[in-house]
C-alpha positions as CSV (number, residue, x, y, z in Angstrom):
1,X,67.6,-35.8,-58.4
2,X,64.4,-34.2,-59.7
3,X,60.9,-35.4,-58.8
4,X,60.2,-36.2,-62.5
5,X,63.3,-38.3,-62.7
6,X,62.5,-40.2,-59.5
7,X,59.0,-40.8,-60.9
8,X,60.4,-42.1,-64.1
9,X,62.7,-44.5,-62.3
10,X,59.9,-45.8,-60.1
11,X,57.7,-46.3,-63.2
12,X,60.5,-48.1,-65.0
13,X,61.2,-50.4,-62.0
14,X,57.5,-51.2,-61.6
15,X,57.0,-52.0,-65.3
16,X,60.2,-54.2,-65.2
17,X,58.7,-56.1,-62.3
18,X,55.4,-56.6,-64.2
19,X,57.2,-57.7,-67.4
20,X,59.5,-60.1,-65.5
21,X,56.6,-61.8,-63.8
22,X,54.8,-62.6,-67.1
23,X,54.9,-66.2,-68.0
24,X,53.1,-65.6,-71.3
25,X,53.9,-63.3,-74.2
26,X,50.8,-62.0,-76.0
27,X,50.8,-61.6,-79.7
28,X,52.0,-58.0,-79.6
29,X,55.2,-59.0,-77.8
30,X,55.8,-61.8,-80.3
31,X,55.2,-59.3,-83.2
32,X,57.9,-57.1,-81.7
33,X,60.3,-60.0,-81.3
34,X,59.7,-60.8,-85.0
35,X,60.4,-57.2,-85.9
36,X,56.9,-56.5,-87.1
37,X,57.0,-59.2,-89.8
38,X,53.9,-59.0,-91.9
39,X,53.4,-55.3,-91.3
40,X,56.6,-53.7,-92.6
41,X,56.0,-51.6,-95.6
42,X,52.3,-51.7,-95.3
43,X,49.5,-49.3,-94.4
44,X,48.0,-50.7,-91.2
45,X,44.6,-50.3,-89.6
46,X,44.3,-51.3,-85.9
47,X,41.2,-52.4,-84.0
48,X,42.0,-52.1,-80.4
49,X,41.1,-50.7,-77.0
50,X,43.0,-50.1,-73.7
51,X,43.6,-53.9,-73.3
52,X,45.8,-53.9,-76.4
53,X,49.1,-53.6,-74.5
54,X,52.5,-55.3,-74.2
55,X,53.6,-56.7,-70.9
56,X,55.0,-53.3,-69.9
57,X,51.6,-51.7,-70.3
58,X,52.6,-49.9,-73.5
59,X,49.6,-49.5,-75.9
60,X,49.7,-51.4,-79.2
61,X,48.6,-48.1,-80.7
62,X,51.8,-46.4,-79.6
63,X,53.9,-49.4,-80.4
64,X,52.7,-49.6,-84.0
65,X,52.8,-45.9,-84.4
66,X,56.5,-45.9,-83.5
67,X,57.4,-49.1,-85.3
68,X,60.0,-48.8,-88.1
69,X,58.6,-49.3,-91.7
70,X,55.1,-49.6,-90.4
71,X,52.5,-47.0,-91.4
72,X,49.7,-46.8,-88.8
73,X,47.1,-45.3,-91.1
74,X,43.9,-45.6,-89.0
75,X,42.4,-46.8,-85.8
76,X,39.1,-48.6,-85.7
77,X,37.0,-48.1,-82.6
78,X,34.9,-50.9,-81.1
79,X,32.5,-50.5,-78.1
80,X,34.0,-48.2,-75.5
81,X,36.4,-46.6,-78.0
82,X,40.1,-47.2,-78.7
83,X,41.1,-45.4,-75.5
84,X,38.2,-46.7,-73.4
85,X,36.6,-43.4,-72.9
86,X,33.1,-44.2,-74.2
87,X,30.3,-45.6,-71.9
88,X,28.9,-49.1,-72.6
89,X,26.3,-49.1,-75.4
90,X,27.0,-45.5,-76.4
91,X,27.8,-44.9,-80.1
92,X,31.4,-44.1,-80.8
93,X,32.1,-41.2,-83.2
94,X,34.8,-40.7,-85.7
95,X,37.7,-38.6,-84.3
96,X,41.4,-38.2,-84.2
97,X,43.6,-40.0,-81.5
98,X,45.1,-37.2,-79.4
99,X,48.3,-39.1,-78.6
100,X,49.2,-40.1,-82.2
101,X,47.2,-37.9,-84.5
102,X,45.9,-41.0,-86.2
103,X,42.3,-40.9,-87.5
104,X,39.8,-43.0,-85.5
105,X,37.0,-44.7,-87.5
106,X,34.0,-45.9,-85.7
107,X,32.8,-49.5,-86.0
108,X,30.4,-49.1,-83.0
109,X,27.9,-46.6,-84.3
110,X,26.0,-46.4,-87.6
111,X,28.5,-49.0,-88.9
112,X,29.6,-52.1,-87.0
113,X,31.4,-53.5,-90.0
114,X,34.2,-51.5,-91.7
115,X,33.0,-50.1,-95.0
116,X,35.0,-50.0,-98.2
117,X,35.6,-46.3,-97.7
118,X,37.1,-47.0,-94.2
119,X,39.4,-49.6,-95.6
120,X,40.4,-48.0,-98.9
121,X,43.8,-46.8,-97.6
122,X,44.5,-49.9,-95.5
123,X,46.6,-52.9,-96.6
124,X,46.2,-55.0,-93.4
125,X,43.7,-54.7,-90.5
126,X,45.1,-55.8,-87.1
127,X,43.0,-56.9,-84.2
128,X,44.4,-56.7,-80.6
129,X,41.8,-56.8,-77.8
130,X,41.6,-58.9,-74.6
131,X,38.4,-60.9,-74.8
132,X,36.7,-62.7,-71.9
133,X,35.7,-66.0,-73.6
134,X,31.9,-65.3,-73.6
135,X,29.8,-65.0,-76.8
136,X,27.7,-62.1,-75.6
137,X,30.8,-59.9,-75.2
138,X,30.8,-57.7,-78.3
139,X,34.5,-57.6,-79.3
140,X,34.4,-61.0,-81.0
141,X,31.4,-59.8,-83.1
142,X,33.5,-56.8,-84.1
143,X,36.4,-59.1,-85.0
144,X,34.3,-61.4,-87.2
145,X,32.5,-58.6,-89.1
146,X,35.9,-56.9,-89.7
147,X,37.3,-60.2,-91.0
148,X,34.3,-60.5,-93.3
149,X,34.8,-56.9,-94.7
150,X,38.5,-57.7,-95.3
151,X,37.6,-60.9,-97.2
152,X,35.1,-59.0,-99.4
153,X,37.6,-56.3,-100.2
154,X,40.8,-58.4,-100.5
155,X,42.4,-56.9,-97.4
156,X,44.7,-58.8,-95.1
157,X,43.7,-59.4,-91.5
158,X,46.0,-60.1,-88.5
159,X,45.1,-61.2,-85.0
160,X,47.5,-60.5,-82.2
161,X,46.5,-63.4,-79.9
162,X,45.7,-63.1,-76.2
163,X,44.6,-65.5,-73.5
164,X,41.1,-66.7,-72.9
165,X,40.7,-65.9,-69.2
166,X,38.4,-68.8,-68.8
167,X,41.1,-71.1,-70.1
168,X,40.9,-73.2,-73.2
169,X,38.8,-76.1,-72.0
170,X,35.5,-74.7,-70.9
171,X,32.7,-74.9,-73.4
172,X,29.0,-74.3,-72.3
173,X,25.8,-73.4,-74.1
174,X,24.0,-74.1,-77.3
175,X,24.8,-72.7,-80.7
176,X,22.9,-69.6,-81.7
177,X,19.7,-70.4,-83.5
178,X,17.6,-68.6,-86.1
179,X,15.7,-65.6,-84.7
180,X,18.3,-64.9,-82.0
181,X,21.3,-63.6,-84.0
182,X,22.4,-60.1,-82.9
183,X,25.6,-58.3,-82.0
184,X,25.6,-60.2,-78.7
185,X,25.1,-63.5,-80.6
186,X,26.7,-62.8,-83.9
187,X,27.9,-66.3,-84.8
188,X,26.7,-69.9,-84.1
189,X,29.1,-70.7,-81.3
190,X,28.4,-71.7,-77.7
191,X,27.9,-69.1,-74.9
192,X,31.3,-70.1,-73.5
193,X,33.5,-71.2,-76.4
194,X,36.9,-72.2,-75.1
195,X,39.0,-70.5,-77.7
196,X,41.5,-67.6,-77.9
197,X,40.6,-64.8,-80.3
198,X,43.1,-66.2,-82.8
199,X,41.7,-69.7,-82.6
200,X,38.2,-68.4,-83.0
201,X,39.3,-66.3,-86.0
202,X,40.7,-69.4,-87.6
203,X,37.5,-71.4,-87.0
204,X,35.2,-68.6,-88.3
205,X,37.3,-68.2,-91.4
206,X,37.7,-71.9,-92.2
207,X,34.1,-73.0,-91.4
208,X,32.5,-70.5,-93.8
209,X,30.6,-68.7,-91.1
210,X,31.8,-65.3,-92.5
211,X,30.6,-66.0,-96.0
212,X,31.8,-67.6,-99.2
213,X,35.1,-65.6,-99.3
214,X,37.9,-66.5,-97.0
215,X,39.9,-63.8,-95.2
216,X,43.7,-63.6,-95.9
217,X,44.2,-64.3,-92.2
218,X,47.4,-64.3,-90.1
219,X,47.4,-65.1,-86.4
220,X,50.4,-64.1,-84.3
221,X,50.3,-66.7,-81.5
222,X,51.3,-66.2,-77.9
223,X,54.3,-67.8,-76.3
224,X,53.9,-69.7,-73.1
225,X,50.1,-70.0,-72.9
226,X,48.5,-73.3,-72.1
227,X,44.8,-74.2,-72.2
228,X,44.7,-75.0,-68.5
229,X,45.8,-71.5,-67.6
230,X,43.4,-68.9,-66.1
231,X,44.5,-65.3,-66.5
232,X,46.3,-65.0,-63.2
233,X,48.6,-67.9,-64.1
234,X,49.9,-65.9,-67.1
235,X,51.5,-63.2,-65.0
236,X,50.4,-60.7,-67.6
237,X,49.0,-57.3,-66.5
238,X,45.2,-57.0,-66.6
239,X,43.5,-54.0,-68.1
240,X,39.8,-53.9,-67.8
241,X,38.2,-54.4,-71.2
242,X,35.0,-52.7,-70.1
243,X,34.1,-50.8,-66.9
244,X,32.4,-53.8,-65.2
245,X,35.2,-56.3,-65.9
246,X,37.7,-54.7,-63.5
247,X,39.6,-58.0,-62.7
248,X,40.3,-61.3,-64.4
249,X,37.9,-62.9,-61.9
250,X,35.1,-60.6,-63.2
251,X,35.5,-62.4,-66.6
252,X,34.7,-65.7,-64.7
253,X,31.6,-64.3,-63.0
254,X,30.2,-62.5,-66.1
255,X,28.8,-65.7,-67.7
256,X,27.4,-66.8,-64.3
257,X,25.0,-63.9,-64.0
258,X,25.0,-61.9,-67.2
259,X,22.1,-63.6,-68.8
260,X,19.9,-63.0,-65.8
261,X,21.2,-59.5,-65.8
262,X,19.3,-58.9,-69.1
263,X,16.1,-59.0,-67.0
264,X,16.6,-55.4,-66.0
265,X,15.1,-54.4,-62.7
266,X,14.5,-58.0,-61.6
267,X,17.5,-58.1,-59.2
268,X,21.0,-56.8,-58.8
269,X,23.8,-58.9,-60.1
270,X,26.4,-56.6,-58.5
271,X,26.6,-54.0,-61.4
272,X,26.3,-50.7,-59.5
273,X,28.0,-52.1,-56.4
274,X,31.6,-53.2,-55.9
275,X,31.2,-56.8,-57.1
276,X,29.9,-56.8,-60.7
277,X,28.4,-60.1,-61.9
278,X,29.2,-61.8,-58.6
279,X,25.9,-61.2,-56.7
280,X,22.2,-62.1,-56.8
281,X,20.4,-59.6,-54.6
282,X,16.9,-58.1,-54.2
283,X,14.8,-56.3,-51.6
284,X,12.5,-59.4,-51.3
285,X,15.3,-61.9,-50.7
286,X,16.4,-63.4,-47.3
287,X,20.1,-63.6,-47.7
288,X,20.7,-66.4,-45.1
289,X,17.9,-68.6,-46.4
290,X,19.0,-68.2,-50.1
291,X,22.6,-69.0,-49.3
292,X,21.6,-72.1,-47.3
293,X,19.4,-73.4,-50.1
294,X,22.0,-72.7,-52.8
295,X,24.8,-74.4,-50.8
296,X,22.6,-77.4,-50.1
297,X,22.6,-78.0,-53.9
298,X,26.3,-78.7,-53.6
299,X,27.0,-77.3,-57.1
300,X,30.5,-78.4,-58.0
301,X,33.2,-75.7,-57.7
302,X,30.9,-73.1,-56.2
303,X,30.1,-71.7,-52.7
304,X,27.6,-69.1,-51.9
305,X,27.8,-66.5,-49.1
306,X,24.9,-64.3,-47.7
307,X,25.4,-60.6,-48.4
308,X,23.7,-57.3,-47.8
309,X,24.3,-54.4,-50.2
310,X,23.1,-50.9,-51.1
311,X,24.0,-50.3,-54.7
312,X,25.5,-47.0,-55.7
313,X,23.7,-47.0,-59.1
314,X,21.8,-49.3,-61.5
315,X,19.2,-51.9,-60.2
316,X,18.3,-51.2,-56.6
317,X,20.2,-47.9,-56.3
318,X,20.2,-46.7,-52.7
319,X,18.0,-49.6,-51.5
320,X,18.9,-52.3,-49.0
321,X,19.2,-55.5,-50.9
322,X,19.9,-59.0,-49.7
323,X,21.2,-62.1,-51.5
324,X,24.2,-64.2,-52.2
325,X,27.8,-63.7,-53.3
326,X,29.3,-66.4,-55.5
327,X,32.8,-67.9,-54.9
328,X,34.2,-70.1,-57.6
329,X,36.6,-72.7,-56.0
330,X,37.1,-74.8,-59.1
331,X,36.4,-73.2,-62.5
332,X,36.9,-76.4,-64.4
333,X,34.1,-78.3,-62.6
334,X,31.8,-75.3,-62.0
335,X,28.7,-75.0,-64.2
336,X,29.3,-71.4,-64.8
337,X,26.5,-70.4,-67.1
338,X,23.9,-72.6,-65.5
339,X,24.5,-71.0,-62.0
340,X,22.1,-68.1,-62.7
341,X,19.4,-70.6,-63.7
342,X,19.9,-72.6,-60.4
343,X,19.5,-69.3,-58.6
344,X,16.3,-68.5,-60.5
345,X,14.9,-72.0,-59.7
346,X,15.5,-71.5,-56.0
347,X,14.0,-68.0,-56.0
348,X,10.9,-69.2,-57.8
349,X,10.4,-71.9,-55.2
350,X,11.0,-69.5,-52.3
351,X,9.2,-66.5,-53.7
352,X,6.5,-67.6,-56.2
353,X,5.3,-64.0,-56.6
354,X,8.8,-63.0,-57.9
355,X,9.4,-65.5,-60.7
356,X,12.1,-64.1,-63.0
357,X,10.0,-63.7,-66.2
358,X,6.8,-62.3,-64.6
359,X,7.5,-58.6,-64.2
360,X,9.8,-57.6,-67.1
361,X,9.0,-56.1,-70.5
362,X,8.8,-58.1,-73.7
363,X,11.9,-56.1,-74.9
364,X,13.9,-57.5,-72.0
365,X,12.6,-61.0,-72.6
366,X,13.7,-60.7,-76.3
367,X,17.1,-59.6,-75.2
368,X,17.3,-62.5,-72.7
369,X,16.6,-64.9,-75.7
370,X,19.2,-63.2,-77.9
371,X,21.9,-63.6,-75.2
372,X,20.9,-67.2,-74.7
373,X,21.1,-67.6,-78.5
374,X,17.8,-69.5,-78.4
375,X,14.1,-69.0,-77.6
376,X,13.9,-72.5,-76.4
377,X,15.9,-71.9,-73.2
378,X,13.3,-69.5,-71.7
379,X,10.5,-71.6,-73.0
380,X,11.7,-74.8,-71.4
381,X,12.8,-73.2,-68.1
382,X,9.6,-71.2,-67.6
383,X,7.4,-74.3,-67.6
384,X,8.3,-75.2,-64.1
385,X,11.4,-73.0,-63.4
386,X,13.5,-76.1,-63.2
387,X,17.1,-76.3,-64.5
388,X,16.5,-80.0,-65.3
389,X,14.0,-79.0,-68.0
390,X,16.6,-76.9,-70.0
391,X,20.1,-78.1,-69.1
392,X,20.3,-80.8,-71.7
393,X,19.2,-78.4,-74.4
394,X,21.6,-75.7,-73.2
395,X,24.6,-78.1,-73.4
396,X,23.5,-80.1,-76.4
397,X,26.1,-78.5,-78.8
398,X,29.1,-78.3,-76.4
399,X,30.7,-81.6,-77.2
400,X,30.2,-81.2,-81.0
401,X,31.7,-77.7,-81.0
402,X,34.6,-78.9,-78.9
403,X,35.4,-81.6,-81.4
404,X,34.9,-79.3,-84.4
405,X,37.3,-76.7,-83.1
406,X,40.1,-78.9,-81.8
407,X,42.0,-78.7,-85.0
408,X,42.2,-74.9,-84.7
409,X,43.9,-75.1,-81.3
410,X,47.2,-73.3,-81.3
411,X,48.1,-74.3,-77.8
412,X,48.3,-77.5,-75.7
């Protein structure tokens, strides 16, 4: 038996184990079961990245390229590119996909919305990306703008649905307000919005948030997903949607520290170390004292551990930093997005010379506001550096959004 054959057998067995363990079938699996209904005989464009896979880790690009009666006419590259080979924030250039020979059109460069020229030879534009359930993650902005373009040009749009790794019940944060719209706050939705990509697409389309014209939208739902599921419960394989979201748990920690992370240079949130978004560390922090104070707050579903790190890159590179590591013990009860504000409150009390907004540029403060979706959050919090001063405003829209979107739920 040759080495190549042995390797092929091992790979097949491993993929079989992964597939058998899956309790949930993502939209691409359901599309295959339905023999590519809605795509047969059509010229297809595909917005995807390495997370667009079936439960055997086969890329949606390759699946559609090989599908009978389906013409994969073009790929549309979001942030990081269709194969995940572009660094965060870097522009993606037009190219040709080496594996399939299909043209790649960039929608993360000069254009973030597909143009008429890009869509002229497309009948239906398909979206298949694993999101992380947080407004500031750019893929949902890409999805919404692509839907808008399809509505304006009379093109069909299809979402191959995937789980929200935060589950379908968690909603936190205010709606985006005037002056704070950007690619990290493209639509007036909460910071944590509690919907799958397909559900969000239905809401955006029906609520008129994409403009006067409605998109000819099809959502291919998952099978087996429930709103109470975190990603591990699905049994599906995880592919990192961006370099600093290496595990499903990273998606949970992203909204706990990512807003504070916009204050570049203030402190490390673990990006550049082995625990992205899971830490709050700086040279001027005493790890034991901060951990003790944070745990004394008894925040529901969260425990803090003192930690010492030396980041490999980014904030604090090569320096000895101290701080806390977050452990979420109950995601449903944990105040995910407010956690970073509780940390900033304790730090302001412990180290008045190191208040969060004191030593950063106006550019970073503006970005902080954009990610928050409101200028009021920083304004209210910075009066006394107290969470109590801004928490009500932060969550003022959550219940209303939850009620408004319930009719778009595709899953129990």
